[in-house]
PyMOL CGO cylinders between C-alpha atoms (Angstrom):
from pymol import cmd
from pymol.cgo import CYLINDER

trace = [
    CYLINDER, 142.95, 99.93, 126.80, 140.61, 102.41, 128.53, 0.3, 1, 1, 1, 1, 1, 1,
    CYLINDER, 140.61, 102.41, 128.53, 141.51, 105.20, 126.09, 0.3, 1, 1, 1, 1, 1, 1,
    CYLINDER, 141.51, 105.20, 126.09, 140.89, 102.85, 123.19, 0.3, 1, 1, 1, 1, 1, 1,
    CYLINDER, 140.89, 102.85, 123.19, 137.37, 102.02, 124.49, 0.3, 1, 1, 1, 1, 1, 1,
    CYLINDER, 137.37, 102.02, 124.49, 136.55, 105.70, 124.93, 0.3, 1, 1, 1, 1, 1, 1,
    CYLINDER, 136.55, 105.70, 124.93, 137.76, 106.37, 121.38, 0.3, 1, 1, 1, 1, 1, 1,
    CYLINDER, 137.76, 106.37, 121.38, 135.59, 103.53, 120.01, 0.3, 1, 1, 1, 1, 1, 1,
    CYLINDER, 135.59, 103.53, 120.01, 132.50, 104.81, 121.90, 0.3, 1, 1, 1, 1, 1, 1,
    CYLINDER, 132.50, 104.81, 121.90, 133.06, 108.31, 120.53, 0.3, 1, 1, 1, 1, 1, 1,
    CYLINDER, 133.06, 108.31, 120.53, 133.33, 107.00, 116.98, 0.3, 1, 1, 1, 1, 1, 1,
    CYLINDER, 133.33, 107.00, 116.98, 130.16, 104.93, 117.42, 0.3, 1, 1, 1, 1, 1, 1,
    CYLINDER, 130.16, 104.93, 117.42, 128.31, 107.95, 118.83, 0.3, 1, 1, 1, 1, 1, 1,
    CYLINDER, 128.31, 107.95, 118.83, 129.37, 110.06, 115.85, 0.3, 1, 1, 1, 1, 1, 1,
    CYLINDER, 129.37, 110.06, 115.85, 128.20, 107.34, 113.47, 0.3, 1, 1, 1, 1, 1, 1,
    CYLINDER, 128.20, 107.34, 113.47, 124.77, 107.22, 115.15, 0.3, 1, 1, 1, 1, 1, 1,
    CYLINDER, 124.77, 107.22, 115.15, 124.46, 111.01, 115.00, 0.3, 1, 1, 1, 1, 1, 1,
    CYLINDER, 124.46, 111.01, 115.00, 125.46, 111.00, 111.33, 0.3, 1, 1, 1, 1, 1, 1,
    CYLINDER, 125.46, 111.00, 111.33, 122.87, 108.31, 110.57, 0.3, 1, 1, 1, 1, 1, 1,
    CYLINDER, 122.87, 108.31, 110.57, 120.09, 110.34, 112.17, 0.3, 1, 1, 1, 1, 1, 1,
    CYLINDER, 120.09, 110.34, 112.17, 121.19, 113.48, 110.34, 0.3, 1, 1, 1, 1, 1, 1,
    CYLINDER, 121.19, 113.48, 110.34, 121.19, 111.63, 107.02, 0.3, 1, 1, 1, 1, 1, 1,
    CYLINDER, 121.19, 111.63, 107.02, 117.58, 110.52, 107.52, 0.3, 1, 1, 1, 1, 1, 1,
    CYLINDER, 117.58, 110.52, 107.52, 116.23, 113.92, 108.49, 0.3, 1, 1, 1, 1, 1, 1,
    CYLINDER, 116.23, 113.92, 108.49, 114.33, 116.15, 106.11, 0.3, 1, 1, 1, 1, 1, 1,
    CYLINDER, 114.33, 116.15, 106.11, 115.22, 119.58, 104.83, 0.3, 1, 1, 1, 1, 1, 1,
    CYLINDER, 115.22, 119.58, 104.83, 113.24, 122.09, 102.82, 0.3, 1, 1, 1, 1, 1, 1,
    CYLINDER, 113.24, 122.09, 102.82, 114.38, 120.52, 99.57, 0.3, 1, 1, 1, 1, 1, 1,
    CYLINDER, 114.38, 120.52, 99.57, 114.72, 116.87, 100.60, 0.3, 1, 1, 1, 1, 1, 1,
    CYLINDER, 114.72, 116.87, 100.60, 112.32, 114.39, 102.18, 0.3, 1, 1, 1, 1, 1, 1,
    CYLINDER, 112.32, 114.39, 102.18, 113.20, 112.24, 105.13, 0.3, 1, 1, 1, 1, 1, 1,
    CYLINDER, 113.20, 112.24, 105.13, 113.10, 108.48, 104.69, 0.3, 1, 1, 1, 1, 1, 1,
    CYLINDER, 113.10, 108.48, 104.69, 109.75, 108.28, 106.49, 0.3, 1, 1, 1, 1, 1, 1,
    CYLINDER, 109.75, 108.28, 106.49, 108.23, 111.03, 104.35, 0.3, 1, 1, 1, 1, 1, 1,
    CYLINDER, 108.23, 111.03, 104.35, 109.45, 109.27, 101.21, 0.3, 1, 1, 1, 1, 1, 1,
    CYLINDER, 109.45, 109.27, 101.21, 107.75, 106.04, 102.27, 0.3, 1, 1, 1, 1, 1, 1,
    CYLINDER, 107.75, 106.04, 102.27, 104.56, 107.92, 103.20, 0.3, 1, 1, 1, 1, 1, 1,
    CYLINDER, 104.56, 107.92, 103.20, 104.54, 109.67, 99.82, 0.3, 1, 1, 1, 1, 1, 1,
    CYLINDER, 104.54, 109.67, 99.82, 105.04, 106.35, 98.03, 0.3, 1, 1, 1, 1, 1, 1,
    CYLINDER, 105.04, 106.35, 98.03, 102.02, 104.92, 99.85, 0.3, 1, 1, 1, 1, 1, 1,
    CYLINDER, 102.02, 104.92, 99.85, 99.90, 107.96, 98.97, 0.3, 1, 1, 1, 1, 1, 1,
    CYLINDER, 99.90, 107.96, 98.97, 100.95, 107.76, 95.31, 0.3, 1, 1, 1, 1, 1, 1,
    CYLINDER, 100.95, 107.76, 95.31, 100.09, 104.05, 95.16, 0.3, 1, 1, 1, 1, 1, 1,
    CYLINDER, 100.09, 104.05, 95.16, 96.67, 104.61, 96.76, 0.3, 1, 1, 1, 1, 1, 1,
    CYLINDER, 96.67, 104.61, 96.76, 95.79, 107.47, 94.40, 0.3, 1, 1, 1, 1, 1, 1,
    CYLINDER, 95.79, 107.47, 94.40, 96.91, 105.48, 91.33, 0.3, 1, 1, 1, 1, 1, 1,
    CYLINDER, 96.91, 105.48, 91.33, 94.90, 102.43, 92.37, 0.3, 1, 1, 1, 1, 1, 1,
    CYLINDER, 94.90, 102.43, 92.37, 91.77, 104.50, 93.04, 0.3, 1, 1, 1, 1, 1, 1,
    CYLINDER, 91.77, 104.50, 93.04, 92.09, 106.23, 89.65, 0.3, 1, 1, 1, 1, 1, 1,
    CYLINDER, 92.09, 106.23, 89.65, 92.58, 102.87, 87.92, 0.3, 1, 1, 1, 1, 1, 1,
    CYLINDER, 92.58, 102.87, 87.92, 89.56, 101.40, 89.72, 0.3, 1, 1, 1, 1, 1, 1,
    CYLINDER, 89.56, 101.40, 89.72, 87.27, 104.24, 88.67, 0.3, 1, 1, 1, 1, 1, 1,
    CYLINDER, 87.27, 104.24, 88.67, 85.35, 103.25, 85.51, 0.3, 1, 1, 1, 1, 1, 1,
    CYLINDER, 85.35, 103.25, 85.51, 85.25, 106.82, 84.22, 0.3, 1, 1, 1, 1, 1, 1,
    CYLINDER, 85.25, 106.82, 84.22, 88.95, 107.61, 84.73, 0.3, 1, 1, 1, 1, 1, 1,
    CYLINDER, 88.95, 107.61, 84.73, 90.67, 104.27, 84.08, 0.3, 1, 1, 1, 1, 1, 1,
    CYLINDER, 90.67, 104.27, 84.08, 90.92, 104.89, 80.33, 0.3, 1, 1, 1, 1, 1, 1,
    CYLINDER, 90.92, 104.89, 80.33, 93.03, 108.02, 80.81, 0.3, 1, 1, 1, 1, 1, 1,
    CYLINDER, 93.03, 108.02, 80.81, 96.78, 108.10, 81.38, 0.3, 1, 1, 1, 1, 1, 1,
    CYLINDER, 96.78, 108.10, 81.38, 97.10, 110.16, 84.55, 0.3, 1, 1, 1, 1, 1, 1,
    CYLINDER, 97.10, 110.16, 84.55, 100.50, 110.54, 86.23, 0.3, 1, 1, 1, 1, 1, 1,
    CYLINDER, 100.50, 110.54, 86.23, 100.62, 110.87, 89.99, 0.3, 1, 1, 1, 1, 1, 1,
    CYLINDER, 100.62, 110.87, 89.99, 103.55, 112.24, 91.96, 0.3, 1, 1, 1, 1, 1, 1,
    CYLINDER, 103.55, 112.24, 91.96, 103.65, 113.04, 95.67, 0.3, 1, 1, 1, 1, 1, 1,
    CYLINDER, 103.65, 113.04, 95.67, 106.10, 115.22, 97.59, 0.3, 1, 1, 1, 1, 1, 1,
    CYLINDER, 106.10, 115.22, 97.59, 105.61, 115.88, 101.30, 0.3, 1, 1, 1, 1, 1, 1,
    CYLINDER, 105.61, 115.88, 101.30, 101.90, 115.07, 101.10, 0.3, 1, 1, 1, 1, 1, 1,
    CYLINDER, 101.90, 115.07, 101.10, 101.21, 117.27, 98.05, 0.3, 1, 1, 1, 1, 1, 1,
    CYLINDER, 101.21, 117.27, 98.05, 99.84, 115.21, 95.17, 0.3, 1, 1, 1, 1, 1, 1,
    CYLINDER, 99.84, 115.21, 95.17, 100.43, 116.39, 91.60, 0.3, 1, 1, 1, 1, 1, 1,
    CYLINDER, 100.43, 116.39, 91.60, 98.19, 115.03, 88.87, 0.3, 1, 1, 1, 1, 1, 1,
    CYLINDER, 98.19, 115.03, 88.87, 99.28, 115.41, 85.26, 0.3, 1, 1, 1, 1, 1, 1,
    CYLINDER, 99.28, 115.41, 85.26, 98.19, 114.05, 81.92, 0.3, 1, 1, 1, 1, 1, 1,
    CYLINDER, 98.19, 114.05, 81.92, 95.38, 114.45, 79.41, 0.3, 1, 1, 1, 1, 1, 1,
    CYLINDER, 95.38, 114.45, 79.41, 91.65, 113.88, 79.86, 0.3, 1, 1, 1, 1, 1, 1,
    CYLINDER, 91.65, 113.88, 79.86, 88.66, 114.69, 77.67, 0.3, 1, 1, 1, 1, 1, 1,
    CYLINDER, 88.66, 114.69, 77.67, 86.41, 116.71, 79.97, 0.3, 1, 1, 1, 1, 1, 1,
    CYLINDER, 86.41, 116.71, 79.97, 86.28, 119.09, 82.90, 0.3, 1, 1, 1, 1, 1, 1,
    CYLINDER, 86.28, 119.09, 82.90, 84.31, 116.45, 84.78, 0.3, 1, 1, 1, 1, 1, 1,
    CYLINDER, 84.31, 116.45, 84.78, 87.30, 114.08, 84.56, 0.3, 1, 1, 1, 1, 1, 1,
    CYLINDER, 87.30, 114.08, 84.56, 89.63, 116.78, 85.90, 0.3, 1, 1, 1, 1, 1, 1,
    CYLINDER, 89.63, 116.78, 85.90, 87.33, 117.45, 88.86, 0.3, 1, 1, 1, 1, 1, 1,
    CYLINDER, 87.33, 117.45, 88.86, 86.72, 113.79, 89.62, 0.3, 1, 1, 1, 1, 1, 1,
    CYLINDER, 86.72, 113.79, 89.62, 90.44, 112.94, 89.60, 0.3, 1, 1, 1, 1, 1, 1,
    CYLINDER, 90.44, 112.94, 89.60, 91.11, 115.84, 91.97, 0.3, 1, 1, 1, 1, 1, 1,
    CYLINDER, 91.11, 115.84, 91.97, 88.36, 114.72, 94.33, 0.3, 1, 1, 1, 1, 1, 1,
    CYLINDER, 88.36, 114.72, 94.33, 89.66, 111.15, 94.37, 0.3, 1, 1, 1, 1, 1, 1,
    CYLINDER, 89.66, 111.15, 94.37, 93.20, 112.32, 95.15, 0.3, 1, 1, 1, 1, 1, 1,
    CYLINDER, 93.20, 112.32, 95.15, 92.01, 114.69, 97.88, 0.3, 1, 1, 1, 1, 1, 1,
    CYLINDER, 92.01, 114.69, 97.88, 90.08, 111.87, 99.53, 0.3, 1, 1, 1, 1, 1, 1,
    CYLINDER, 90.08, 111.87, 99.53, 93.19, 109.76, 100.20, 0.3, 1, 1, 1, 1, 1, 1,
    CYLINDER, 93.19, 109.76, 100.20, 94.37, 109.80, 103.80, 0.3, 1, 1, 1, 1, 1, 1,
    CYLINDER, 94.37, 109.80, 103.80, 97.59, 111.80, 104.25, 0.3, 1, 1, 1, 1, 1, 1,
    CYLINDER, 97.59, 111.80, 104.25, 97.08, 114.14, 101.28, 0.3, 1, 1, 1, 1, 1, 1,
    CYLINDER, 97.08, 114.14, 101.28, 97.70, 117.76, 102.30, 0.3, 1, 1, 1, 1, 1, 1,
    CYLINDER, 97.70, 117.76, 102.30, 96.79, 119.31, 98.95, 0.3, 1, 1, 1, 1, 1, 1,
    CYLINDER, 96.79, 119.31, 98.95, 96.36, 118.48, 95.27, 0.3, 1, 1, 1, 1, 1, 1,
    CYLINDER, 96.36, 118.48, 95.27, 97.97, 120.24, 92.32, 0.3, 1, 1, 1, 1, 1, 1,
    CYLINDER, 97.97, 120.24, 92.32, 95.65, 119.29, 89.50, 0.3, 1, 1, 1, 1, 1, 1,
    CYLINDER, 95.65, 119.29, 89.50, 97.61, 119.86, 86.28, 0.3, 1, 1, 1, 1, 1, 1,
    CYLINDER, 97.61, 119.86, 86.28, 95.39, 117.70, 84.10, 0.3, 1, 1, 1, 1, 1, 1,
    CYLINDER, 95.39, 117.70, 84.10, 94.85, 119.10, 80.61, 0.3, 1, 1, 1, 1, 1, 1,
    CYLINDER, 94.85, 119.10, 80.61, 91.64, 118.75, 78.60, 0.3, 1, 1, 1, 1, 1, 1,
    CYLINDER, 91.64, 118.75, 78.60, 92.24, 117.52, 75.03, 0.3, 1, 1, 1, 1, 1, 1,
]
cmd.load_cgo(trace, "trace")
């Protein structure tokens, strides 16, 4: 019975270690917490762009990976490109902005 309990504790310990390893980040993969943080950043940037009267008429895609926001889509002026970049940069948690907006 004692050996069985030790075996069960070892298996449980290995399962806990495996769970922590599965949630950790690597260079090419986000951790669960980073994914949630990036989702929040993306949502905030999208809502701020949609709330802006000048930018709401443009279709601007927003993607976030490890705090780096990428803006893509088409706008009609350099002013729109700059304003979208400034809005994205102003969101808490944004490390940098890759502004790939194209002027039509």
